[in-house]
Z-matrix of the N, CA and C atoms (Angstrom, degrees):
N
C 1 1.474
C 2 1.509 1 107.47
N 3 1.321 2 115.34 1 136.89
C 4 1.471 3 119.11 2 178.65
C 5 1.488 4 110.69 3 -76.14
N 6 1.296 5 113.50 4 159.76
C 7 1.485 6 121.01 5 176.22
C 8 1.500 7 108.46 6 -66.00
N 9 1.357 8 119.92 7 133.30
C 10 1.453 9 122.22 8 -179.55
C 11 1.519 10 110.47 9 -61.55
N 12 1.340 11 114.52 10 140.41
C 13 1.458 12 121.99 11 177.64
C 14 1.514 13 107.83 12 -115.99
N 15 1.311 14 116.93 13 135.75
C 16 1.481 15 120.67 14 177.50
C 17 1.519 16 108.47 15 -68.65
N 18 1.317 17 117.05 16 137.82
C 19 1.441 18 120.49 17 176.24
C 20 1.512 19 110.34 18 -97.53
N 21 1.264 20 119.46 19 64.79
C 22 1.436 21 123.71 20 172.97
C 23 1.506 22 115.08 21 61.91
N 24 1.311 23 118.38 22 131.01
C 25 1.458 24 121.88 23 172.60
C 26 1.506 25 113.97 24 71.75
N 27 1.373 26 118.11 25 17.01
C 28 1.461 27 119.92 26 179.10
C 29 1.499 28 113.70 27 72.62
N 30 1.300 29 119.18 28 17.59
C 31 1.459 30 124.01 29 179.18
C 32 1.521 31 111.85 30 -76.22
N 33 1.318 32 115.15 31 -157.71
C 34 1.458 33 120.60 32 -179.26
C 35 1.530 34 112.79 33 -53.94
N 36 1.325 35 116.89 34 144.80
C 37 1.453 36 122.70 35 178.27
C 38 1.505 37 109.96 36 -88.72
N 39 1.343 38 117.01 37 132.70
C 40 1.456 39 122.85 38 -178.56
C 41 1.534 40 108.30 39 -102.58
N 42 1.329 41 115.31 40 139.01
C 43 1.449 42 123.51 41 174.65
C 44 1.532 43 108.36 42 -152.69
N 45 1.318 44 116.81 43 179.99
C 46 1.461 45 121.51 44 175.99
C 47 1.501 46 108.74 45 -83.94
N 48 1.334 47 117.02 46 139.15
C 49 1.460 48 120.34 47 173.53
C 50 1.558 49 109.36 48 -75.49
N 51 1.286 50 115.87 49 160.07
C 52 1.480 51 120.40 50 175.11
C 53 1.511 52 109.42 51 -83.69
N 54 1.324 53 114.31 52 118.85
C 55 1.454 54 122.05 53 174.71
C 56 1.552 55 106.55 54 -127.31
N 57 1.313 56 117.56 55 155.51
C 58 1.460 57 118.81 56 172.85
C 59 1.517 58 108.18 57 -60.10
N 60 1.365 59 118.30 58 148.57
C 61 1.430 60 121.66 59 -176.94
C 62 1.519 61 114.91 60 -54.82
N 63 1.317 62 118.16 61 -32.58
C 64 1.475 63 120.90 62 -177.42
C 65 1.548 64 112.59 63 -66.50
N 66 1.316 65 116.83 64 -13.62
C 67 1.479 66 119.21 65 175.52
C 68 1.512 67 113.42 66 -74.16
N 69 1.312 68 115.78 67 -21.25
C 70 1.465 69 120.77 68 176.49
C 71 1.523 70 115.46 69 77.07
N 72 1.306 71 118.18 70 22.92
C 73 1.468 72 121.47 71 177.23
C 74 1.531 73 108.74 72 -73.46
N 75 1.323 74 115.00 73 125.71
C 76 1.492 75 120.91 74 -176.43
C 77 1.521 76 110.87 75 -62.24
N 78 1.292 77 113.89 76 156.53
C 79 1.492 78 119.82 77 176.21
C 80 1.517 79 111.05 78 -92.24
N 81 1.332 80 118.95 79 -17.29
C 82 1.438 81 122.66 80 -177.01
C 83 1.550 82 111.86 81 -86.46
N 84 1.295 83 117.03 82 165.28
C 85 1.447 84 122.49 83 -176.80
C 86 1.520 85 113.13 84 -86.25
N 87 1.336 86 118.55 85 -9.74
C 88 1.462 87 121.32 86 -179.84
C 89 1.543 88 109.47 87 -61.13
N 90 1.343 89 114.92 88 129.89
C 91 1.432 90 119.74 89 176.18
C 92 1.540 91 115.37 90 92.31
N 93 1.321 92 116.44 91 3.35
C 94 1.463 93 118.08 92 176.17
C 95 1.547 94 111.46 93 -63.49
N 96 1.290 95 116.51 94 141.72
C 97 1.457 96 120.46 95 177.12
C 98 1.540 97 109.58 96 -73.22
N 99 1.352 98 117.59 97 150.76
C 100 1.456 99 119.60 98 175.75
C 101 1.538 100 109.32 99 -84.73
N 102 1.332 101 116.65 100 154.95
C 103 1.475 102 120.94 101 176.59
C 104 1.524 103 111.37 102 -56.08
N 105 1.307 104 117.91 103 -29.48
C 106 1.470 105 120.88 104 -179.43
C 107 1.527 106 110.82 105 -61.02
N 108 1.349 107 117.43 106 -28.21
C 109 1.497 108 118.84 107 176.19
C 110 1.524 109 109.42 108 -62.90
N 111 1.339 110 118.10 109 -46.24
C 112 1.458 111 121.17 110 179.69
C 113 1.500 112 109.92 111 -65.64
N 114 1.318 113 119.13 112 -47.49
C 115 1.438 114 121.53 113 -178.03
C 116 1.521 115 112.51 114 -61.53
N 117 1.354 116 118.21 115 -40.40
C 118 1.455 117 121.17 116 177.96
C 119 1.536 118 111.49 117 -64.99
N 120 1.348 119 115.17 118 -45.76
C 121 1.483 120 118.38 119 179.33
C 122 1.524 121 112.24 120 -62.65
N 123 1.324 122 115.93 121 -40.01
C 124 1.472 123 119.89 122 179.18
C 125 1.536 124 110.19 123 -66.25
N 126 1.312 125 117.73 124 -42.14
C 127 1.457 126 122.29 125 -178.98
C 128 1.536 127 112.42 126 -65.22
N 129 1.325 128 116.35 127 -37.19
C 130 1.466 129 120.94 128 -176.33
C 131 1.502 130 114.46 129 -87.39
N 132 1.359 131 117.86 130 -17.85
C 133 1.456 132 120.78 131 -179.35
C 134 1.513 133 111.44 132 -59.76
N 135 1.301 134 116.94 133 142.99
C 136 1.455 135 121.45 134 175.86
C 137 1.527 136 112.08 135 -92.44
N 138 1.350 137 114.87 136 -26.86
C 139 1.485 138 120.18 137 -177.06
C 140 1.504 139 107.52 138 -138.66
N 141 1.337 140 113.76 139 150.45
C 142 1.473 141 122.19 140 -178.01
C 143 1.528 142 106.69 141 -133.26
N 144 1.348 143 117.11 142 132.65
C 145 1.445 144 121.40 143 175.11
C 146 1.522 145 108.35 144 -85.76
N 147 1.296 146 117.77 145 119.83
C 148 1.456 147 124.63 146 179.65
C 149 1.537 148 107.67 147 -104.71
N 150 1.322 149 117.12 148 121.17
C 151 1.456 150 121.98 149 178.67
C 152 1.546 151 109.30 150 -112.34
N 153 1.308 152 115.10 151 124.29
C 154 1.454 153 122.37 152 178.76
C 155 1.537 154 109.96 153 -123.83
N 156 1.309 155 115.32 154 175.15
C 157 1.451 156 120.46 155 174.95
C 158 1.488 157 109.97 156 -127.58
N 159 1.338 158 117.22 157 131.68
C 160 1.439 159 121.85 158 -179.80
C 161 1.505 160 111.65 159 -78.02
N 162 1.344 161 116.10 160 166.61
C 163 1.474 162 120.41 161 179.20
C 164 1.512 163 113.55 162 -59.04
N 165 1.333 164 117.71 163 -23.72
C 166 1.473 165 121.04 164 176.63
C 167 1.533 166 113.02 165 -87.81
N 168 1.334 167 116.71 166 4.72
C 169 1.468 168 120.42 167 178.13
C 170 1.522 169 115.16 168 88.82
N 171 1.330 170 116.94 169 -3.14
C 172 1.468 171 118.99 170 -179.29
C 173 1.515 172 111.66 171 -78.97
N 174 1.326 173 118.22 172 135.16
C 175 1.467 174 121.85 173 178.92
C 176 1.549 175 109.52 174 -73.56
N 177 1.317 176 114.67 175 155.22
C 178 1.473 177 121.85 176 178.05
C 179 1.517 178 107.98 177 -146.72
N 180 1.343 179 117.60 178 130.22
C 181 1.468 180 122.74 179 -179.90
C 182 1.515 181 108.33 180 -127.37
N 183 1.314 182 117.14 181 136.37
C 184 1.441 183 121.88 182 175.97
C 185 1.523 184 110.00 183 -145.03
N 186 1.332 185 117.03 184 145.00
C 187 1.436 186 119.27 185 174.58
C 188 1.537 187 109.46 186 -85.14
N 189 1.346 188 117.28 187 141.76
C 190 1.449 189 121.93 188 179.80
C 191 1.543 190 108.61 189 -134.90
N 192 1.328 191 114.26 190 157.58
C 193 1.461 192 120.16 191 164.13
C 194 1.524 193 106.71 192 -81.86
N 195 1.302 194 116.92 193 152.06
C 196 1.461 195 119.33 194 -179.88
C 197 1.507 196 112.64 195 -165.20
N 198 1.312 197 115.37 196 172.56
C 199 1.449 198 122.42 197 179.86
C 200 1.513 199 109.47 198 -128.65
N 201 1.320 200 117.43 199 127.53
C 202 1.448 201 123.38 200 177.57
C 203 1.534 202 107.61 201 -97.63
N 204 1.311 203 116.15 202 109.00
C 205 1.450 204 123.19 203 -176.95
C 206 1.519 205 109.12 204 -131.68
N 207 1.332 206 116.34 205 124.45
C 208 1.467 207 121.12 206 177.04
C 209 1.533 208 112.47 207 51.73
N 210 1.336 209 116.63 208 48.41
C 211 1.451 210 124.50 209 177.99
C 212 1.524 211 113.70 210 60.95
N 213 1.293 212 117.21 211 29.97
C 214 1.464 213 123.89 212 175.30
C 215 1.493 214 107.90 213 -132.55
N 216 1.355 215 117.07 214 147.81
C 217 1.459 216 121.58 215 172.90
C 218 1.490 217 110.31 216 -106.73
N 219 1.341 218 115.86 217 125.23
C 220 1.461 219 122.22 218 179.53
C 221 1.517 220 107.74 219 -106.41
N 222 1.336 221 116.13 220 130.37
C 223 1.461 222 120.86 221 177.35
C 224 1.526 223 109.11 222 -150.30
N 225 1.327 224 115.74 223 158.27
C 226 1.437 225 120.73 224 -178.06
C 227 1.505 226 111.95 225 -121.07
N 228 1.307 227 113.98 226 -155.78
C 229 1.458 228 121.97 227 179.24
C 230 1.527 229 111.16 228 139.30
N 231 1.290 230 114.01 229 156.65
C 232 1.456 231 119.23 230 -179.73
C 233 1.539 232 111.12 231 -64.44
N 234 1.340 233 116.48 232 140.06
C 235 1.455 234 118.84 233 177.36
C 236 1.573 235 112.41 234 -63.66
N 237 1.315 236 116.81 235 -11.55
C 238 1.473 237 118.49 236 177.39
C 239 1.520 238 113.75 237 -86.44
N 240 1.324 239 119.41 238 -8.45
C 241 1.451 240 118.99 239 179.08
C 242 1.541 241 110.54 240 -70.35
N 243 1.305 242 114.91 241 153.39
C 244 1.485 243 119.25 242 178.46
C 245 1.519 244 109.67 243 -59.63
N 246 1.364 245 117.10 244 -41.13
C 247 1.470 246 120.50 245 179.81
C 248 1.495 247 111.78 246 -56.67
N 249 1.300 248 117.84 247 -48.98
C 250 1.469 249 121.41 248 -178.37
C 251 1.528 250 111.58 249 -67.80
N 252 1.347 251 117.40 250 -38.31
C 253 1.457 252 118.98 251 176.03
C 254 1.513 253 111.43 252 -64.71
N 255 1.342 254 115.37 253 -39.65
C 256 1.484 255 118.77 254 178.40
C 257 1.521 256 109.32 255 -62.43
N 258 1.305 257 116.76 256 -44.10
C 259 1.493 258 120.93 257 -177.18
C 260 1.530 259 111.94 258 -63.18
N 261 1.377 260 114.39 259 -36.26
C 262 1.454 261 117.61 260 177.92
C 263 1.538 262 111.80 261 -62.24
N 264 1.328 263 117.26 262 -32.81
C 265 1.455 264 122.40 263 179.60
C 266 1.498 265 113.17 264 -87.47
N 267 1.336 266 118.12 265 -31.08
C 268 1.458 267 121.86 266 -176.05
C 269 1.539 268 108.11 267 -152.84
N 270 1.331 269 117.12 268 109.39
C 271 1.480 270 120.24 269 -174.52
C 272 1.524 271 113.95 270 -76.41
N 273 1.332 272 120.00 271 -3.05
C 274 1.467 273 120.94 272 -178.77
C 275 1.499 274 110.71 273 -66.18
N 276 1.356 275 115.56 274 132.71
C 277 1.463 276 120.63 275 -175.02
C 278 1.519 277 110.78 276 -141.18
N 279 1.304 278 115.39 277 148.34
C 280 1.479 279 121.40 278 167.28
C 281 1.496 280 105.92 279 -117.38
N 282 1.324 281 118.35 280 128.73
C 283 1.450 282 124.38 281 177.73
C 284 1.528 283 107.99 282 -111.70
N 285 1.330 284 118.20 283 133.61
C 286 1.457 285 122.53 284 -177.89
C 287 1.529 286 106.43 285 -136.03
N 288 1.338 287 115.78 286 139.25
C 289 1.440 288 119.45 287 172.59
C 290 1.515 289 110.58 288 -82.26
N 291 1.330 290 117.22 289 172.24
C 292 1.454 291 120.72 290 -172.76
C 293 1.533 292 115.13 291 -74.69
N 294 1.304 293 119.79 292 -22.56
C 295 1.445 294 122.80 293 -174.60
C 296 1.546 295 112.84 294 -81.87
N 297 1.315 296 115.22 295 138.66
C 298 1.457 297 119.65 296 175.98
C 299 1.540 298 110.15 297 -102.07
N 300 1.359 299 116.98 298 -0.87
C 301 1.461 300 120.79 299 177.57
C 302 1.546 301 112.20 300 -109.59
N 303 1.319 302 118.61 301 -27.14
C 304 1.471 303 123.84 302 174.99
C 305 1.542 304 103.81 303 -117.30
N 306 1.317 305 116.48 304 80.16
C 307 1.450 306 123.23 305 -165.32
C 308 1.511 307 112.18 306 -85.09
N 309 1.341 308 114.98 307 133.10
C 310 1.489 309 122.69 308 168.32
C 311 1.523 310 106.05 309 -135.96
N 312 1.331 311 115.18 310 120.79
C 313 1.463 312 123.55 311 177.60
C 314 1.541 313 106.40 312 -128.98
N 315 1.318 314 116.59 313 132.26
C 316 1.453 315 121.57 314 179.00
C 317 1.496 316 110.32 315 -127.35
N 318 1.322 317 117.22 316 141.12
C 319 1.445 318 125.00 317 176.12
C 320 1.533 319 108.58 318 -116.91
N 321 1.288 320 117.43 319 137.45
C 322 1.447 321 120.44 320 178.67
C 323 1.515 322 112.31 321 177.47
N 324 1.316 323 116.07 322 -145.92
C 325 1.476 324 121.01 323 -178.06
C 326 1.526 325 109.10 324 -133.91
N 327 1.348 326 115.07 325 146.80
C 328 1.442 327 121.70 326 174.59
C 329 1.506 328 108.53 327 -124.10
N 330 1.328 329 114.85 328 127.56
C 331 1.466 330 118.54 329 -178.42
C 332 1.545 331 108.64 330 -130.14
N 333 1.319 332 115.19 331 147.96
C 334 1.465 333 120.61 332 178.16
C 335 1.509 334 109.29 333 -73.01
N 336 1.339 335 116.53 334 131.39
C 337 1.440 336 121.98 335 178.94
C 338 1.522 337 108.97 336 -141.45
N 339 1.331 338 115.84 337 152.13
C 340 1.450 339 121.65 338 177.68
C 341 1.528 340 107.75 339 -98.55
N 342 1.347 341 117.47 340 117.53
C 343 1.480 342 120.47 341 -178.48
C 344 1.547 343 112.61 342 -66.78
N 345 1.318 344 114.82 343 142.46
C 346 1.466 345 118.51 344 172.13
C 347 1.542 346 109.04 345 -75.77
N 348 1.316 347 117.47 346 177.53
C 349 1.471 348 120.73 347 -174.75
C 350 1.522 349 112.51 348 -61.30
N 351 1.332 350 119.69 349 -42.26
C 352 1.468 351 121.82 350 -179.03
C 353 1.541 352 110.76 351 -64.82
N 354 1.329 353 117.19 352 -45.59
C 355 1.464 354 120.08 353 -179.60
C 356 1.536 355 109.22 354 -67.79
N 357 1.320 356 118.86 355 -41.64
C 358 1.467 357 121.08 356 179.32
C 359 1.509 358 111.46 357 -57.87
N 360 1.334 359 116.00 358 -40.42
C 361 1.470 360 120.64 359 176.72
C 362 1.532 361 111.50 360 -63.19
N 363 1.311 362 115.13 361 -44.50
C 364 1.463 363 119.79 362 -179.32
C 365 1.539 364 110.69 363 -67.32
N 366 1.291 365 119.55 364 -41.14
C 367 1.468 366 122.71 365 176.97
C 368 1.526 367 110.82 366 -59.22
N 369 1.333 368 115.52 367 -45.76
C 370 1.480 369 121.36 368 -179.37
C 371 1.538 370 110.41 369 -60.80
N 372 1.333 371 114.34 370 -49.66
C 373 1.488 372 119.79 371 -178.12
C 374 1.533 373 111.24 372 -64.49
N 375 1.313 374 116.74 373 -47.28
C 376 1.476 375 120.54 374 -178.28
C 377 1.493 376 112.29 375 -65.41
N 378 1.340 377 117.72 376 -38.11
C 379 1.501 378 121.51 377 178.12
C 380 1.511 379 110.79 378 -65.64
N 381 1.293 380 117.91 379 -41.73
C 382 1.470 381 121.43 380 -179.56
C 383 1.530 382 108.67 381 -67.99
N 384 1.296 383 118.48 382 -42.17
C 385 1.449 384 121.60 383 178.64
C 386 1.534 385 112.48 384 -65.25
N 387 1.306 386 117.95 385 -41.04
C 388 1.457 387 123.21 386 -176.46
C 389 1.514 388 112.64 387 -78.35
N 390 1.336 389 118.65 388 -46.03
C 391 1.460 390 123.13 389 -170.78
C 392 1.535 391 113.04 390 -108.89
N 393 1.341 392 117.58 391 -13.72
C 394 1.468 393 119.85 392 -177.51
C 395 1.496 394 111.99 393 84.42
N 396 1.314 395 117.97 394 7.26
C 397 1.479 396 121.56 395 178.23
C 398 1.552 397 105.44 396 -157.61
N 399 1.285 398 115.25 397 164.61
C 400 1.454 399 120.29 398 175.82
C 401 1.505 400 111.09 399 172.63
N 402 1.293 401 115.05 400 167.09
C 403 1.461 402 121.38 401 178.00
C 404 1.552 403 108.28 402 -75.88
N 405 1.269 404 115.44 403 162.69
C 406 1.472 405 120.70 404 172.65
C 407 1.514 406 109.04 405 -78.25
N 408 1.320 407 118.01 406 160.07
C 409 1.471 408 119.01 407 174.58
C 410 1.534 409 112.62 408 -55.19
N 411 1.324 410 115.73 409 -37.16
C 412 1.474 411 119.13 410 179.81
C 413 1.550 412 111.31 411 -64.81
N 414 1.341 413 116.02 412 -39.01
C 415 1.445 414 118.67 413 176.82
C 416 1.505 415 112.48 414 -65.03
N 417 1.333 416 115.84 415 -41.19
C 418 1.461 417 118.92 416 176.12
C 419 1.492 418 111.98 417 -58.85
N 420 1.330 419 116.65 418 -37.48
C 421 1.484 420 120.56 419 -178.01
C 422 1.523 421 113.24 420 -75.05
N 423 1.330 422 116.09 421 -12.48
C 424 1.464 423 118.12 422 -178.63
C 425 1.528 424 114.16 423 -97.36
N 426 1.318 425 117.55 424 -3.72
C 427 1.467 426 122.11 425 -178.96
C 428 1.513 427 110.50 426 -141.96
N 429 1.332 428 115.42 427 156.00
C 430 1.420 429 119.02 428 177.39
C 431 1.520 430 111.17 429 -76.94
N 432 1.304 431 114.79 430 152.63
C 433 1.481 432 122.35 431 171.24
C 434 1.503 433 106.84 432 -125.07
N 435 1.333 434 117.79 433 145.58
C 436 1.446 435 119.16 434 179.80
C 437 1.532 436 107.95 435 -81.94
N 438 1.319 437 115.86 436 136.97
C 439 1.464 438 124.36 437 179.22
C 440 1.521 439 108.10 438 -116.88
N 441 1.330 440 116.84 439 112.98
C 442 1.419 441 121.61 440 178.93
C 443 1.539 442 108.42 441 -94.54
N 444 1.322 443 115.21 442 126.97
C 445 1.456 444 122.52 443 177.78
C 446 1.534 445 106.92 444 -116.70
N 447 1.338 446 116.72 445 114.17
C 448 1.470 447 118.61 446 179.93
C 449 1.526 448 112.30 447 -71.61
N 450 1.305 449 113.66 448 147.31
C 451 1.470 450 122.23 449 173.51
C 452 1.530 451 109.91 450 -105.55
N 453 1.328 452 114.89 451 -43.54
C 454 1.493 453 120.84 452 174.52
C 455 1.521 454 108.38 453 -136.82
N 456 1.316 455 115.57 454 155.80
C 457 1.458 456 121.28 455 178.50
C 458 1.531 457 108.13 456 -140.83
N 459 1.306 458 114.94 457 152.65
C 460 1.456 459 122.37 458 177.90
C 461 1.516 460 107.49 459 -130.01
N 462 1.326 461 118.97 460 140.71
C 463 1.440 462 122.24 461 -179.54
C 464 1.532 463 109.74 462 -152.04
N 465 1.335 464 114.23 463 146.42
C 466 1.481 465 120.04 464 169.27
C 467 1.534 466 108.66 465 -164.36
N 468 1.323 467 113.02 466 151.39
C 469 1.444 468 121.03 467 175.21
C 470 1.534 469 111.04 468 -116.88
N 471 1.300 470 115.98 469 -17.36
C 472 1.464 471 123.13 470 -177.78
C 473 1.530 472 110.93 471 -147.54
N 474 1.349 473 113.41 472 73.21
C 475 1.467 474 119.27 473 -178.72
C 476 1.526 475 109.27 474 -63.31
N 477 1.262 476 119.80 475 130.27
C 478 1.476 477 131.25 476 12.92
C 479 1.545 478 112.77 477 -100.20
N 480 1.327 479 117.95 478 -1.68
C 481 1.502 480 120.86 479 -170.83
C 482 1.482 481 114.92 480 -57.67
N 483 1.326 482 117.72 481 -45.24
C 484 1.480 483 118.81 482 -172.85
C 485 1.526 484 113.26 483 -117.34
N 486 1.323 485 117.80 484 21.43
C 487 1.444 486 120.19 485 178.59
C 488 1.532 487 110.55 486 -57.69
N 489 1.323 488 116.40 487 124.65
C 490 1.440 489 122.37 488 -173.20
C 491 1.517 490 111.06 489 -133.13
N 492 1.314 491 115.28 490 140.09
C 493 1.433 492 123.60 491 175.13
C 494 1.536 493 106.99 492 -115.92
N 495 1.342 494 115.74 493 133.87
C 496 1.480 495 119.51 494 178.48
C 497 1.528 496 108.69 495 -116.54
N 498 1.321 497 115.17 496 132.91
C 499 1.434 498 121.84 497 170.30
C 500 1.516 499 106.57 498 -96.13
N 501 1.315 500 115.56 499 108.80
C 502 1.491 501 121.14 500 -171.37
C 503 1.481 502 111.14 501 -89.94
N 504 1.303 503 117.68 502 -45.51
C 505 1.466 504 121.10 503 175.68
C 506 1.517 505 116.20 504 96.74
N 507 1.342 506 119.24 505 1.37
C 508 1.457 507 119.72 506 177.60
C 509 1.549 508 109.97 507 -76.34
N 510 1.305 509 114.18 508 -136.86
C 511 1.474 510 123.42 509 -175.33
C 512 1.494 511 109.36 510 49.62
N 513 1.234 512 114.60 511 42.22
C 514 1.442 513 133.72 512 168.01
C 515 1.528 514 115.26 513 72.79
N 516 1.311 515 116.93 514 20.85
C 517 1.474 516 122.07 515 156.86
C 518 1.539 517 101.24 516 -104.92
N 519 1.284 518 116.38 517 42.40
C 520 1.452 519 127.13 518 -165.37
C 521 1.533 520 115.79 519 -46.35
N 522 1.356 521 114.38 520 138.75
C 523 1.474 522 120.84 521 171.27
C 524 1.501 523 111.05 522 -103.46
N 525 1.350 524 115.53 523 -5.45
C 526 1.471 525 120.21 524 -179.99
C 527 1.507 526 108.80 525 -135.14
């Protein structure tokens, strides 16, 4: 594993992910993707695959709409959905974007939180801008929204050349 490199501004640390040798992932840091690649892809994505685990150990994956704000993914859903019930029992989550060639995978935790007035306003504005619809700030303040904080992230556009692992530090050993 290569020595972690800071991705500008003291943000997430970039290094090489561990792959079996036959994958040909380099040991050096040359060609690592910047964190801005992950942040841009997350901000522009229209849908996010959320993978959870049920109390019985069975995996569950669903696509959701969401908003990437300040290195966090905000998403909602009815408390009756399997995803939300799974999260209530176990906040561990894997988030994956739709592309298998421009890959972004994040591991961390998602917890239900009630947005304050400033965040509720931003969620309402960003949702309307991104999807053409959204709740009002008042509606956001009356219900919880799930907030995903990544702990680690993986990204590549040309495996094995630019395979990158990021140590983000959230999931409540928070750096932000």
